[in-house]
C-alpha positions in Angstrom: 0.0 0.0 0.0 2.9 2.4 0.8 4.4 1.6 -2.6 1.0 2.3 -4.3 0.9 5.6 -2.6 4.5 6.4 -3.7 3.6 5.5 -7.3 0.6 7.7 -7.1 2.7 10.6 -6.0 4.9 10.1 -9.0 2.0 9.9 -11.4 0.5 13.2 -10.0 3.9 14.9 -10.3 4.0 13.8 -14.0 0.5 15.1 -14.6 1.3 18.4 -12.8 4.4 18.7 -15.0 2.4 18.2 -18.1 -0.2 20.8 -17.0 2.6 23.2 -16.2 4.0 22.8 -19.8 0.5 23.2 -21.2 0.0 26.4 -19.2 3.3 27.8 -20.5 2.3 27.0 -24.1 -1.0 28.8 -23.6 0.8 31.9 -22.2 3.3 31.8 -25.0 0.5 31.6 -27.6 -1.1 34.7 -26.0 2.2 36.5 -26.1 2.7 35.6 -29.8 -0.8 37.1 -30.6 0.1 40.2 -28.7 2.7 40.8 -25.9 0.3 43.5 -24.6 -2.4 40.9 -24.0 -0.7 40.1 -20.7 -1.6 43.6 -19.4 -5.2 42.2 -19.3 -4.5 38.5 -18.7 -2.2 38.9 -15.8 -4.3 41.3 -13.6 -7.6 39.6 -14.3 -6.1 36.1 -13.9 -4.4 36.9 -10.6 -7.6 38.4 -9.3 -9.6 35.3 -10.3 -7.0 33.0 -8.8 -7.2 34.9 -5.5 -11.0 34.9 -5.5 -11.3 31.2 -6.3 -8.6 30.3 -3.8 -10.2 32.2 -0.9 -13.8 31.0 -1.7 -13.3 27.4 -2.9 -9.7 26.3 -2.0 -9.0 28.3 1.1 -5.7 27.0 2.6 -4.1 26.3 -0.8 -2.2 29.7 -0.7 1.5 29.8 -0.6 4.4 27.5 -1.6 3.4 24.2 0.0 6.8 23.6 1.8 6.0 25.8 4.9 2.6 24.1 5.1 4.2 20.7 5.0 6.8 21.6 7.6 4.1 23.0 9.9 2.1 19.7 9.8 5.2 17.9 11.1 5.0 20.0 14.3 1.2 20.1 14.7 -0.2 17.3 17.0 -3.8 17.9 16.2 -4.5 15.5 13.4 -7.9 16.9 12.7 -6.2 20.1 11.8 -3.6 18.2 9.7 -6.4 16.5 7.8 -7.7 19.9 6.7 -4.3 21.2 5.7 -3.4 18.0 3.7 -6.9 17.4 2.3 -7.6 16.2 -1.2 -9.5 19.4 -1.9 -6.4 21.5 -1.1 -4.3 19.2 -3.3 -6.7 19.8 -6.3 -6.7 23.5 -5.6 -2.9 23.6 -5.4 -2.6 22.0 -8.8 -5.3 24.0 -10.6 -4.4 27.4 -9.1 -0.7 26.9 -9.7 -1.4 26.0 -13.3 -3.6 29.1 -13.8 -0.9 31.2 -12.2 1.6 30.0 -14.8 -0.8 31.0 -17.6 -1.0 34.5 -16.0 2.8 34.8 -16.0 3.3 34.5 -12.2 6.9 33.8 -11.2 6.1 30.4 -9.5 7.1 26.8 -9.8 5.3 23.5 -9.3 8.0 21.9 -7.1 6.9 23.5 -3.8 3.3 22.6 -4.3 4.4 19.1 -5.3 5.9 18.7 -1.8 2.5 19.5 -0.2 0.7 17.3 -2.7 3.0 14.3 -2.0 2.6 14.8 1.7 -1.2 14.9 1.3 -1.3 11.7 -0.7 0.9 9.7 1.7 -1.0 11.2 4.7 -4.3 9.9 3.1 -2.7 6.5 2.7 -1.6 6.4 6.3 -5.2 7.1 7.3 -6.5 4.5 4.9 -4.2 1.9 6.6 -5.5 2.9 10.0 -2.1 4.2 11.2 -2.9 6.4 14.2 0.5 6.7 15.7 1.9 10.2 15.7 5.4 9.1 14.7 4.1 6.9 11.8 1.8 9.6 10.5 4.4 12.3 10.7 6.8 10.0 9.0 4.4 9.4 6.1 4.0 13.2 5.7 7.7 13.6 5.6 8.3 10.8 3.1 5.4 12.1 0.9 6.7 15.6 0.8 10.2 14.5 -0.1 8.9 12.1 -2.7 6.9 15.0 -4.3 10.0 17.1 -4.6 12.1 14.2 -5.9 9.5 13.3 -8.6 9.0 16.9 -9.6 12.7 17.5 -10.3 13.6 13.8 -11.0 16.2 14.0 -8.3 15.8 11.2 -5.8 19.0 11.9 -3.9 18.0 15.6 -3.4 14.6 14.3 -2.2 16.2 12.3 0.5 18.5 15.1 1.6 15.6 17.5 1.5 13.6 15.3 3.8 16.5 15.3 6.3 17.8 18.9 6.0 14.7 21.0 5.3 11.6 19.1 6.4 12.8 17.1 9.4 15.9 19.0 10.4 17.3 15.8 11.8 18.4 12.4 10.6 17.2 10.3 13.5 14.2 8.1 12.9 13.3 10.2 9.8 15.4 8.5 7.2 13.8 5.1 7.7 13.7 2.4 5.0 10.1 3.2 4.4 10.8 6.8 3.7 13.6 6.0 1.3 11.5 3.4 -0.4 8.6 5.9 -1.0 11.0 8.5 -2.4 12.6 5.9 -4.7 9.3 4.4 -6.0 8.0 7.9 -6.6 11.1 8.8 -8.6 11.0 5.6 -10.6 7.4 6.3 -11.5 8.4 9.7 -12.8 11.2 8.2 -14.9 8.8 5.5 -16.2 6.5 8.2 -17.7 9.0 10.9 -18.7 12.2 8.9 -19.3 15.5 9.1 -17.4 16.0 12.8 -18.2 17.9 15.4 -16.3 16.2 18.7 -15.5 18.7 20.9 -17.4 20.3 18.3 -19.5 23.9 17.1 -19.0 26.8 19.5 -18.2 30.4 18.3 -18.5 32.0 21.5 -17.1 34.7 21.2 -14.5 36.0 23.6 -11.9 39.6 22.5 -11.1 41.3 23.6 -7.9 43.3 26.8 -8.4 42.3 30.2 -9.9 39.0 28.7 -11.1 37.9 28.6 -7.5 37.7 32.4 -7.3 34.2 31.9 -8.7 33.4 29.9 -5.6 34.0 32.8 -3.3 32.4 35.4 -5.6 29.2 33.3 -6.3 29.0 32.3 -2.6 29.0 35.8 -1.3 26.8 37.3 -4.0 24.3 34.4 -4.1 24.1 34.3 -0.3 23.6 38.1 -0.1 20.9 38.2 -2.7 19.1 35.1 -1.3 19.4 36.4 2.3 17.9 39.8 1.3 15.1 38.1 -0.6 14.3 36.0 2.5 14.3 39.1 4.7 11.9 40.9 2.4 9.6 37.9 2.1 9.5 37.5 5.9 8.8 41.3 6.3 5.9 41.0 3.8 4.5 37.9 5.6 4.6 39.7 8.9 3.0 42.9 7.6 6.0 45.2 8.2 5.3 47.1 5.0 2.2 48.7 6.6 0.6 50.3 3.6 1.0 47.1 1.4 -0.3 44.9 4.3 -3.4 47.0 4.8 -4.1 47.1 1.1 -3.7 43.3 0.8 -5.9 42.6 3.8 -8.7 45.0 3.0 -8.8 44.5 -0.8 -7.0 41.2 -1.5 -8.5 40.7 -5.0 -7.7 44.2 -6.1 -4.2 43.8 -4.6 -3.7 40.6 -6.6 -4.8 42.4 -9.8 -2.2 45.2 -9.1 0.5 42.5 -8.6 -0.6 41.0 -11.9 -0.2 44.3 -13.7 3.3 44.8 -12.3 4.2 41.2 -13.5 2.9 42.1 -17.0 5.0 45.3 -17.1 8.1 43.3 -16.0 7.3 40.7 -18.7 7.0 43.3 -21.4 10.3 44.9 -20.4 12.0 41.5 -20.4 10.3 40.3 -23.6 8.6 37.6 -21.6 11.6 36.2 -19.9 10.3 36.9 -16.3 7.1 35.0 -16.8 6.5 31.5 -15.3 9.0 29.2 -13.7 12.0 30.5 -15.6 12.9 26.9 -16.7 13.6 27.8 -20.4 15.7 30.8 -19.5 17.7 28.9 -16.9 18.2 25.9 -19.2 19.4 28.3 -22.0 21.9 30.0 -19.7 23.2 26.7 -18.3 23.7 25.3 -21.8 25.1 28.5 -23.2 22.7 29.2 -26.0 20.9 32.1 -24.2 22.6 35.2 -22.8 20.8 37.8 -20.6 22.0 41.1 -19.2 22.0 41.8 -15.5 18.4 43.2 -15.9 17.1 39.7 -16.2 18.4 38.7 -12.8 17.0 41.9 -11.3 13.5 41.8 -13.0 13.1 38.0 -12.2 14.0 38.8 -8.6 11.4 41.5 -8.4 8.8 39.4 -10.2 9.2 36.6 -7.6 8.8 39.1 -4.7 5.6 40.5 -6.3 4.2 37.0 -6.9 4.8 36.1 -3.3 3.2 39.3 -2.1 0.1 38.4 -4.1 -0.5 35.3 -2.0 -1.4 33.0 -4.9 -0.4 29.3 -4.7 3.0 28.4 -6.2 6.5 27.4 -5.3 9.9 29.2 -5.2 12.3 26.5 -6.2 12.3 26.7 -10.0 12.2 30.5 -10.1 15.1 30.6 -7.6 17.2 28.3 -9.9 16.4 30.7 -12.8 17.5 33.7 -10.7 20.6 31.9 -9.7 21.4 31.1 -13.3 20.8 34.7 -14.2 23.2 35.8 -11.5 25.8 33.3 -12.7 25.4 34.3 -16.3 25.7 38.0 -15.4 29.0 37.6 -13.5 30.6 34.9 -15.6 32.3 37.4 -18.0 34.2 38.9 -15.0 35.5 35.4 -14.0 37.6 34.3 -17.1 39.5 31.6 -15.1 36.2 29.6 -14.7 34.0 28.3 -17.5 30.8 30.2 -18.0 28.7 27.0 -17.4 30.6 26.4 -14.2 29.9 29.9 -12.9 26.2 29.5 -13.8 25.9 26.3 -11.8 27.7 27.9 -8.8 25.4 30.8 -9.1 22.3 28.6 -9.0 23.5 26.7 -6.0 24.5 29.9 -4.2 21.3 31.7 -4.7 19.1 28.7 -4.0 21.0 28.1 -0.8 20.8 31.8 0.1 17.0 31.6 -0.1 16.4 28.1 1.4 19.5 28.0 3.7 19.8 24.3 2.9 23.4 23.8 1.6 23.3 20.0 1.1 20.0 20.2 -0.7 21.3 23.0 -2.9 24.4 21.1 -3.7 22.8 17.8 -4.6 19.8 19.3 -6.5 22.1 21.3 -8.8 24.4 18.3 -9.2 21.5 16.0 -10.1 19.6 18.4 -12.4 22.7 18.8 -14.5 24.1 15.3 -14.1 27.5 16.6 -13.2 29.5 15.0 -10.3 32.8 16.7 -11.3 31.9 20.0 -9.6 30.4 18.5 -6.4 33.2 19.9 -4.1 32.9 23.4 -5.7 29.1 23.3 -5.3 29.4 22.2 -1.7 31.9 24.9 -0.9 29.8 27.6 -2.6 26.6 26.5 -0.9 28.1 26.5 2.6 29.6 30.0 2.0 26.3 31.2 0.7 24.6 29.7 3.7 27.0 31.5 6.1 26.4 34.9 4.3 22.7 34.4 4.2 22.5 33.5 7.9 24.2 36.8 8.7 21.5 38.7 6.8 18.6 36.5 7.7 19.3 34.6 10.9 16.2 32.5 10.8 15.6 30.3 7.8 12.7 31.5 5.5 10.7 28.3 5.5 11.0 27.9 9.2 9.5 31.4 9.8 6.7 30.8 7.2 6.0 27.4 8.7 5.7 28.8 12.3 3.5 31.6 11.1 1.2 29.3 9.2 1.0 26.8 12.2 0.1 29.7 14.6 -2.6 30.9 12.2 -4.1 27.5 11.8 -4.1 26.8 15.5 -5.7 30.2 16.2 -8.5 29.5 13.6 -9.0 26.0 15.2 -9.4 27.5 18.7 -11.9 30.1 17.4 -13.9 27.4 15.7 -14.0 25.3 18.8 -15.0 28.2 21.1 
């Protein structure tokens, strides 16, 4: 039964990936008709998504990773049943897909974590497993399996379970957890083939002058990621008072305004800032696309605007695109290191700067490019970015968002009971 659940997580991840590609095709078709069509599509679409999410799928907002982390620390399983319900899973898929059509800077990997957790939580209930450790273990395994299947990176899924979701190795990395992640990943491979997310990179970063890029990328990526996390935390806690009041009092109008800003950024970047950023990152990694520094800056802003809107969607894929943009921008200034090598280091550095998970950042970049030659350089860059990011943002982003989400859900539960 556990294996069936794991296979189902893989199948859903594949369907989600196909829907994401279909959404991107629809958006590109609209842009081909007229780039200015997004000035209408993005605001109206973001407003509709916000309205549907609040009315029909309330609880589907956000990335999905903080929500999953929160359920691992909530002991009220009636509340967990609501957070990881099938209804929320459907809403997450549909609203994220609509968000991609509207040009929101989101990914499907974060939502896939919550979807995987929901599926395995449902299976643990089906099997009558009422023990807290067992049920939390299934949530942990499902979340990691969702991420592994979405990126086709089983090793990164395992490390993600330990480093980001559980924050410990004891008891969490059980044989069942590993089996669920592996079966989910195998299912994804069975449907989509044994592909790598960004193809295969053969670049190398030998010890010596080429390692100057490690220091540069680590510092810049950690700084940019740490600042991003600080801003996101400030937005979530309502520190930008005027924005917070606008968002709370007129959420649908606020989402429409966010959509309009995203459309303006898309027009200025010729569509490069829309969606996950997969095509742009893939082009930068493989050397057939070159963007100025403005791509990094505008994608960075579009991701902040998208988060502020509150619509469902993840941060992983856009973070990789921003990191690739950062690496592509600074690579001409680092002639001793290959351009592809600098781009990969930039991806790991920025990703780690945001998530503050150096092992996950290292392994996910290594796996999505099928390159083990630069593992040591990636690891060094990630830990440097982690140290820099922690100076700027002492508390990890997902930890803050998870605690805030858990408090909010518990407060709502108490009010309902009283």
